[in-house]
C-alpha positions, 0 to 999 in steps of 0.5 A: 679636898682630901682625895680618897683611895679608890678600889675596883671590886667585882667579888673575886678573891683578887678584888677583895685582897685589893680592898683589904690592902687599899683599906689598910693604906687609907688607914695609914694615910688618914684618907677615905676609901671608896669602893667601886663596882662597874655594872652596865646593863646590856641586854643580849640578843639571845634566848636567856633570862635577863632580869635587870633588877636581879643583876643590879642587886647582884652588883650591890651585893658585891659592894656590900660584901666588900664594905662589910669585910673592910668595916670589920677590919678598919671600923674607924675608916670612912668608906663610901661605895657605889655601883657605876653604870659604865664599862669597867675601863671607863669607870676606873679611869674616871675614878682614878682622875679624882683619887689619890690612887686606884687599887686593882686586884691581880690574878697571878703571874707567869706567861701561862696565866696571861695578863695577870690584871685581867681583861681591863687592868692593863688598859687602866694602868696604861692610860691612867694619869694617877698612880695605880696599885696592883695587888695579888691575892695571897695564898691561904695562911700567907701574911704580909712580910714584916719589916719589909722595905718600900722599894722604888726604881729610879731612872733618868733625871731627877725630873723624870723620877720626882713623881715616882720617888714622891709616891715611894717616900710617902708610902714609906713614911706612912708605914714607918718603913725604910726605903730602898732606891734602886738604879740599874745600869748596863754597859752601852752597846759598842756603836753608842760609844762616843767622846760626847756621850761618855763625857759625863761618866768620865767627869764622874770617874766612871760609869758606876760612880756616874750612876751613883751620883745620879741616884744621890742627886735624885734622892736629895730633895726627898730626903730633906722632905722626909728626914725620918725615912731611912734610905738605902741607895742601891746601884747595880749593873744589869736589867732594870726589871731583874734588878728591881725584882731581886731587890723587892723579894721581901718588900712591902711595896714596889714602886715603878714609873711609867712614862706617859706617851702614845705609840702607834699601837696604843698606850704601853706600860713599859718593859720595867713596869710590865716585869714588875706587874707580872712577877713581883709578889708584893703590891706594885704601884705604877706611877705615871710621869711626863 
C-alpha cells in the first residue's frame, strides 16, 4: 500500500505553509496527501460558553481551508482530510507511523522565540519512528530558492546513515536536484589520542583523508541506486551544526539524522538536529535511525 504524506494543520500561517510544502512533495513523489487536525473535546470547569458542536465545526473549517488551498494549487493531487479525536502529540505520532513522512509547521527561530515547533512539535520529532519535516512560513513575497541543492548531513558508519542518505537521495531525485553530502569533523581532544584510536586515520593518510573515505563509502550504494543524482562531497573541519547550516544557506531541503534512543530525562533530538531545526531557513527533515 502506498504511504501518504501527512501534515498537521491548525489554521495557522505556519501550518498552511506546511500543507503547501507537503502537497508539493506529494505531487513530486506521486503519493497521496493526508491533512490531519487533532481536536479533543475537554469541557472546562470554568463559567464559559462551551458549544461542542461549534468547536467541532471550527475544527472542520480548519481542514476545509487547508484542503481548498491545496486543491487550488494541485488539482490532480489525491487528498484526504480528517479531524482526529485525540491530543495533538498522540494523533501526530500515530499518523507518522503509517505515513511516508509527517510535515509540521514551525513558528520561527532564535533563542527569544523559544521552541520554534510550538508546544508539541519537538515532542513529535523526538518520538517519531518515521521522518518528520519542519517547514517555516516564508515572509510575504519570499519564494523557494530555485536550483537549490538537497543538503544532507552524514555521520558515523554507513549503517548509521543509510536511512538519512536514502531519504535525501529520494528527495533529490524527485526534484531533479543535486545533492550535497556534508561530513563535518573536528580534532579529538588530547586525552582521546591513542595508537589504537588513531590507527584507522593513520592508515588512510591522516584525519581528513579518513573522513573523506568514510563519506565516499557511505555514499557509494546510494550513488549506484540513484545514478542521475549529481552528488557533491563536502568534508569540512568544524562543528557539525555550523558546517551544515552554512552548506544549507541556499538549500531546498536540509536532511539530518536523529539516533533513536532513550535518555534518563526522556527522548532527545540531538544537537545537530536541534541546531538545524532552530536556525535553517529551508524545510528540515529529521530522519530517525537506530
